[in-house]
N, C-alpha and C positions, 0 to 999 in steps of 0.2 A: 619543470618542482619533480621531485620524484617519491612517492607513499610508496609504503612499506606498511605487510598487516598489524592488525596489535590484536598478538596472542599474549596470553595473562599463562603461565604453568610454574600451579600444586604441584609440585611432587609429579606424580601418576597424570595429574588430571588438566586437563588444558581446556581454556576456554577462552572463548574468542570473542574480539568484538562486534560480531553481529546476534553471539551466542549473551550478552548483553542486551544489546540494545533488542534483545529481544521481549529480554526479562520487565524494561525499563519500563520499556513504550507501553505492552500491557498494563503494567501499571500506570502508566500515571493514567493513559487513557480512559480508568479506568476511573482514577479519580474525576479527571476531568466530568465520568461520564456522571456519577455521585453528582459532584458540587453540582451540575444542572436541576437534577435530579429532585436536592433540598431546595434550590432558588424554587422550581416547583410543586414545593406540599408534599415530595413523594418521598416513599422509603425509599434510602438510597441502598435497599441488600438485592434491591433488585441491578446495579449496578454488578455490583461484582459476582452474585450469579451469571450473572454474561457472560464478564470477562471471562470466568470457570467452560465457559460452554462454547466460551466464542477461542480460546485456549486453544478444544479440544475438537475442536467443532471445524477450528482453522487450519491445525496440525493436518485436521485426514483428507479435509478438500483438496486443500495449498499441493499432498505429498500426488492424491488422486491423481488429478490434474497435471500432474509434472506426468507423473509414469506413462498416464493415457499421453501427451505434449510430446514422448521421446520411443514413444512405443517396447517399451520394456518394465514387463513386469514384477523386474525385481528390482527397478527405480524406486520403490516403496520403502527396499530396505536401508536405501542409498542418506547416511548426513547431510548433505544438500537438497534443491531442487524445494526448496519450497519458495510457490508464484503468487503470488495477490491474489485476482479471480480467482483462481483455484481455492481462495485460502478465505477472502471473501466470501465466497460460495460454499462452504462447509462451516462456516461463523456461523455465513445469514442463515443456513437451513436448520442450527441451531439451533439458534437463540430466537430464531420465528417458532418451535417445537417448542421451548418452555414458554414463548409467552401466549401458545393456543392454549396449552394445557393448563397454563392457572387464569385465560379468560384476560391479558391483563389488557387497555386499548392500544392494536400496532401501533399508528400514525401519530400517536400520540411519546410514544417514547421511541420510535424511529427518530423522530424527528431531534429529542434528548439527543441520545448516537449520535448524532452527527458531526459534531465537533469532536466529537471523542475518536470518530474514527482518522479522522485529517490526522489529529493525535499524533496516533499510533502508525499511521501512515510514513509521516515526517521524521519519528524514529529509527521504524525498521527500516532509511533510508540514511538513516545515520550508518545503522550498521551494517549493512551493505556496504558503504564507503571507507570501516572502520577496517574489514574483508577483504576490499577493494573485489571485492565484485557491481559487477553490471556496471558497468565500467562506458564508453563512447565510441566510436569511431576518429581515427585521426585528428590529431586537431593543431594547428602552432596558433593558434591562440598563446594570448600572454598566461593566462592562467592554464593553459591544456599540463596534460598531470602523466603522469607516467608510470604503472602497476608494474616494477620486475618482479612480484608474487601474489602479481594479484592470482581469480580465478574465473580462467587463466591468465600466466602475462602477457602482457600489453603487449605479444612482442612481436612484429611482422608477419611471421610465419600461423601462427594466430589468429591473427584479425586477419587474415585472409584467408587460410582454409578453415574458421569456424565457423569467422563472419559476415566474408566474402566483401569484405572491402579492402574500396582500391590503392594501391601501396607501387609507393614509384621506383619503377626501376633499377636496380641494379642495388636496392638497400638488401642488406642483408635479411635475411630467416632469426636469425639470432637477437639483432636488433630487439632495445628495446624502446617502439614509443609514445609521443605523448598522445590521449590521448582527451574529448569533451569530460571532464568532469559528471553527469549525470545523473550520478547521484544528488549528486551538489546541488542541478539545478532541479532535479524533483525535489530539496528538501528546502530552499527558496520560493520553488511554488505552492507546494505544501502550506504552507505557515503563512501566506499570503488566503489561501481556501482558507484554515482555520479559521483567520481575524477578519472574513468577512462573515463567518458560519456564529462564531461568535458574537461577532454583533450583529447579528439580522435575527439570533435567535431570539431575542424580546418580541422582536414585530409584533403586529397582529396580521394573523394570518390561518385556515386553517391548516389542523396535523395535518401533517405530510407533504407540505410544503417545503419545508426546509431543509426534508430531506431527498426531495429531489433537483433543488440547490445544491448540494454532495456531490449524487449522483453527475451536472450538465459542470461545474466546477472541476471538479475531482478527473473526472475522464477526459474533459478539454485538459488538468495539466500534465493529463497522460499520451496523449496525442504530444502535444510540445515536444517531450520528453524523448520518446519513441524516434524520434526527430531527426536526435543524437547520437542514440542509444545503436553499440555495435551490437548486433540481433542477428538470427541463421534463424526465424520465420516469417519474411516480409514472402506475401502474395499477390495480393492485386498491390500491382502494379505499387510495388514498390515500400505497401502499407504492412505494419507490421499485428497478427492477430489482436495481440495487446491495442494496436488503434484500429481494428475492427469491431471488435468486447466495448471503446468505446463509445466509438456513435455510434450504439443499441442503446444504450446505460447510456445516455443524452438524449434522446430520443425519448425515450425512460422518464426521463427526468425533467422533462420539459412539460412530459406526459403529465407530471403531476401536479407542474406548477399550474399549467394551466387548470385544473382538476382543481386543488384545490386553495388556488393567491388570493380568491373571497378573502375579504376582514374574515377574521376569529373574535374570540372572545379571548378582554381584558383581562389583563392580567392567570397570574401561572394555574392548570388545571391539576388537581391532584390527583393520586389514581394509585388502588385502594390493591394490595395484590393478593389480593381472594384468599379461598383456600389453601 
């Protein structure tokens, strides 16, 4: 199957599928967060404040992470280079600062936001698919897809030189190859993560436990997806930087689950917004 980027041109203005899904992702994640806060009897304005701060902090952290990873300061001002873990770090820092200033209960709110983080990531990966980015290694599976106008195009030359993929001898450099649609893999896996978080959000556990579950499940999903993904940052034994970061987050998540796995109070916990 051959897939092309979704690009919407309105006069001199160009909108990509990734840009559309980024906007949709933040809005849907905010709605899911607000719904959970409402269930807990909490002011839903917290959700939308969090979305705004998450967007600003997430974009800044993502671009900074990308600039550091490529070793170029000018990468801060390029159009691409939105990295999930950088965005997660930047968005988390901004939101934590907001919660601290408003004197809000951190563990209660990070539990409430966990399902929406999965939703936002899922929709972001839909955007990656629509712009033909973050695809996988060459594959002959029936569902493998070719991206002739991808970022970059999935040609034998790009896969070999940029991602160090093994290419059959004699393959023309400009031949577009079918690859694993790792964006779709992540969409499916993250949907499963969301369903579990949404189902377990009402379990009687101490605040902080559900966020630990989110860290474990989302990081495990990323480790699996990275096995098939075309990457240029494989370091220890072929592991990618994202996989190594994921291992650290899994350990943190397990620690939170162990620390806060005891039964918590029955029913929702209301949260005051403070001054």
